[in-house]
C-alpha positions as CSV (number, residue, x, y, z in Angstrom):
1,M,-12.7,21.4,6.7
2,K,-9.1,21.1,7.9
3,R,-6.7,18.7,6.3
4,F,-7.5,15.1,7.4
5,Q,-5.2,12.1,7.3
6,V,-6.4,8.5,7.1
7,A,-3.7,5.7,7.4
8,I,-4.7,2.2,6.3
9,D,-2.1,-0.5,6.9
10,G,-2.1,-4.3,6.7
11,P,-0.4,-7.3,5.1
12,A,-0.2,-8.3,1.5
13,G,-3.6,-9.0,-0.1
14,A,-5.7,-7.5,2.6
15,G,-7.5,-5.2,0.1
16,K,-5.9,-2.0,1.4
17,S,-5.6,-0.3,-2.0
18,T,-9.0,-1.2,-3.2
19,V,-10.6,0.0,0.1
20,A,-8.5,3.1,0.5
21,R,-9.2,4.2,-3.1
22,Q,-13.0,3.9,-2.5
23,V,-12.8,5.6,0.9
24,A,-10.9,8.5,-0.6
25,K,-13.4,8.8,-3.4
26,N,-16.3,8.9,-1.0
27,L,-14.7,11.6,1.1
28,G,-13.3,13.6,-1.7
29,F,-9.8,13.1,-0.4
30,T,-6.6,12.2,-2.3
31,F,-5.7,8.5,-2.5
32,V,-2.1,7.7,-2.0
33,D,-0.9,4.1,-2.7
34,S,2.5,4.1,-1.1
35,G,3.1,0.5,-2.2
36,A,2.9,1.6,-5.8
37,M,6.1,3.6,-5.3
38,Y,8.0,0.5,-4.2
39,R,6.5,-1.5,-7.1
40,A,7.5,1.2,-9.5
41,I,11.1,0.9,-8.5
42,A,10.9,-2.9,-8.8
43,W,9.4,-2.5,-12.3
44,M,12.2,-0.1,-13.4
45,I,14.8,-2.5,-12.1
46,L,13.2,-5.4,-13.9
47,Q,13.2,-3.4,-17.1
48,E,17.0,-3.0,-16.7
49,G,17.6,-6.7,-16.2
50,G,16.5,-7.3,-12.6
51,Q,19.9,-6.9,-10.9
52,V,18.8,-5.3,-7.6
53,S,21.0,-3.6,-5.0
54,E,20.3,-1.0,-2.3
55,P,22.4,1.7,-4.0
56,K,20.6,1.2,-7.3
57,A,17.1,1.1,-5.7
58,Y,17.9,4.2,-3.5
59,Q,19.1,6.1,-6.6
60,L,15.8,5.4,-8.3
61,A,13.8,6.3,-5.2
62,Q,15.7,9.5,-4.6
63,N,15.9,10.8,-8.2
64,S,12.6,9.6,-9.7
65,H,9.6,12.0,-9.8
66,F,6.4,10.4,-8.5
67,S,3.0,11.8,-9.0
68,L,-0.4,10.3,-8.2
69,H,-2.6,8.2,-10.6
70,P,-6.0,6.7,-9.6
71,Q,-4.9,3.2,-10.6
72,G,-1.2,3.2,-9.9
73,V,1.5,5.8,-10.1
74,I,3.2,8.1,-12.6
75,V,7.0,7.9,-12.5
76,N,9.1,10.3,-14.5
77,G,6.0,11.0,-16.7
78,R,5.2,7.3,-17.4
79,V,1.9,6.0,-16.2
80,L,2.2,2.5,-14.5
81,T,-0.9,0.6,-13.6
82,D,-1.4,-3.1,-14.3
83,E,2.4,-3.5,-14.8
84,L,2.8,-3.0,-11.1
85,R,0.7,-6.1,-10.1
86,S,2.6,-8.9,-11.7
87,P,4.0,-11.6,-9.4
88,D,7.6,-10.7,-10.4
89,V,7.1,-7.0,-9.5
90,S,5.3,-8.0,-6.2
91,N,8.1,-10.3,-5.1
92,L,10.9,-7.8,-6.0
93,A,9.0,-4.9,-4.4
94,S,8.9,-6.9,-1.1
95,T,12.7,-7.2,-1.2
96,I,13.2,-3.5,-2.0
97,A,10.8,-2.5,0.8
98,T,13.3,-4.0,3.3
99,M,16.0,-1.5,2.3
100,P,16.2,1.3,4.9
101,R,17.6,4.1,2.6
102,V,14.9,3.4,0.0
103,R,12.2,3.6,2.6
104,Q,13.6,6.8,4.0
105,A,13.6,8.4,0.5
106,L,10.1,7.4,-0.3
107,V,8.7,8.3,3.2
108,V,9.8,11.9,2.6
109,K,7.9,12.0,-0.7
110,Q,4.8,10.4,0.9
111,Q,4.8,12.9,3.8
112,E,5.2,15.8,1.4
113,I,2.0,14.7,-0.4
114,A,0.1,14.4,3.0
115,E,1.2,17.8,4.1
116,Q,-0.6,19.4,1.1
117,E,-4.1,17.9,1.2
118,S,-6.4,15.5,2.9
119,V,-5.4,12.0,2.1
120,V,-6.2,8.3,2.5
121,M,-2.8,6.6,2.3
122,D,-2.3,2.8,2.4
123,G,0.8,0.7,3.0
124,R,2.6,-1.3,5.6
125,D,4.0,1.4,7.9
126,I,1.7,4.5,7.3
127,G,0.2,4.7,10.8
128,S,3.3,3.6,12.6
129,H,5.9,5.6,10.7
130,V,4.9,7.7,7.7
131,L,1.9,9.4,9.3
132,P,2.2,8.8,13.0
133,N,-0.2,11.6,13.8
134,A,-2.9,10.6,11.3
135,D,-6.4,11.5,12.4
136,L,-7.6,7.9,11.8
137,K,-5.5,4.7,11.6
138,V,-7.0,1.4,10.4
139,F,-5.2,-2.0,10.3
140,L,-6.8,-4.3,7.8
141,T,-6.1,-8.0,8.0
142,A,-7.5,-11.3,6.7
143,S,-6.5,-15.0,6.7
144,I,-3.8,-16.0,4.3
145,E,-6.3,-18.3,2.6
146,E,-8.7,-15.5,1.9
147,R,-5.9,-13.1,0.8
148,A,-4.6,-15.6,-1.6
149,K,-8.1,-16.2,-3.1
150,R,-8.5,-12.4,-3.6
151,R,-5.2,-12.1,-5.3
152,L,-5.9,-15.1,-7.5
153,E,-9.2,-13.4,-8.7
154,D,-7.4,-10.1,-9.2
155,L,-4.7,-11.7,-11.3
156,A,-7.2,-13.8,-13.3
157,Q,-9.0,-10.6,-14.3
158,K,-5.7,-9.3,-15.7
159,G,-5.2,-12.5,-17.7
160,L,-2.5,-13.9,-15.4
161,S,-2.6,-17.5,-14.3
162,V,-1.1,-18.4,-10.9
163,D,-1.6,-21.4,-8.7
164,L,-3.5,-20.8,-5.4
165,E,-0.9,-22.7,-3.3
166,T,1.9,-20.7,-4.9
167,L,0.1,-17.5,-4.0
168,K,-0.4,-18.6,-0.4
169,T,3.4,-19.4,-0.1
170,E,4.3,-16.1,-1.6
171,I,2.0,-14.1,0.7
172,A,3.3,-15.9,3.8
173,A,6.8,-15.1,2.7
174,R,5.9,-11.4,2.1
175,D,4.3,-11.3,5.6
176,L,7.5,-12.6,7.1
177,N,9.6,-10.2,5.1
178,D,7.4,-7.2,6.1
179,Q,7.1,-8.2,9.8
180,T,10.8,-8.9,10.4
181,R,12.6,-6.2,8.4
182,E,14.8,-4.1,10.6
183,F,13.6,-0.7,9.4
184,S,9.9,0.2,9.8
185,P,8.4,-3.3,10.0
186,L,4.7,-4.1,9.4
187,I,3.1,-3.6,12.8
188,Q,-0.3,-2.4,14.0
189,A,0.0,1.1,15.5
190,E,-1.2,1.2,19.1
191,D,-4.0,3.6,18.2
192,A,-5.1,1.8,15.1
193,Y,-8.5,0.3,14.6
194,L,-8.1,-3.5,13.9
195,L,-10.5,-4.7,11.1
196,D,-10.5,-8.4,10.1
197,T,-12.0,-8.5,6.6
198,T,-12.0,-12.3,6.1
199,Q,-15.8,-12.5,6.2
200,M,-16.4,-9.0,4.9
201,T,-17.1,-7.6,1.4
202,I,-15.3,-4.6,0.0
203,P,-18.4,-2.4,0.4
204,Q,-18.8,-3.4,4.0
205,V,-15.2,-2.6,4.8
206,V,-15.4,0.7,3.0
207,E,-18.6,1.7,4.9
208,K,-17.1,0.7,8.2
209,I,-14.1,3.0,7.6
210,L,-16.3,5.8,6.4
211,V,-18.3,5.6,9.6
212,L,-15.0,5.8,11.6
213,C,-13.9,8.8,9.5
214,R,-17.1,10.7,10.0
215,T,-17.1,10.0,13.7
216,K,-13.5,11.4,13.9
217,M,-14.5,14.4,11.9
218,G,-17.4,15.1,14.2
219,G,-20.0,14.3,11.5
220,E,-18.7,16.8,9.0
221,E,-18.7,15.8,5.3
């Protein structure tokens, strides 16, 4: 079967990474969590004291070596997984993602991966910018209330305590950040399939996307 690209976009907390990871596993494709790259840069900056600037973030994006990991990303040989999901990393990553030069550097790395093998890549601008010719584009969304509840459960499983209202405020702020940034904002690509997951379980969302994939592939496994 020829190389196949699946682009899954959507706002913070829509379940993109969880869904994309399972879709990729079912199809035998490579899962690419583009957001983990931005989070990794945020994590590195926080380790150095948290003073963020575009030149510094760009230098890290340009010079760091990224490789794939099932639960996160490997940066310069270091495996980063749960470290990438803290509120501090999430908030700083949202700021870093507005920096044009940083996005340009990481987009090149993401496109290089997608050129080599069949992928399921999730993020904010995959279908609209990173993989504009993807075979299937899906835009996942859900209400802010539902996304905040999901994030609360996810953080609780990691032993982190966060107030629901605080999460709702942070998610709304990230939505605004993502949608209004000048370079490559969060938008639904014209040819993307819109899927509201507010009332859906993860298995239901995964199965829906698998059906779309198999239809696009003409029934081939």
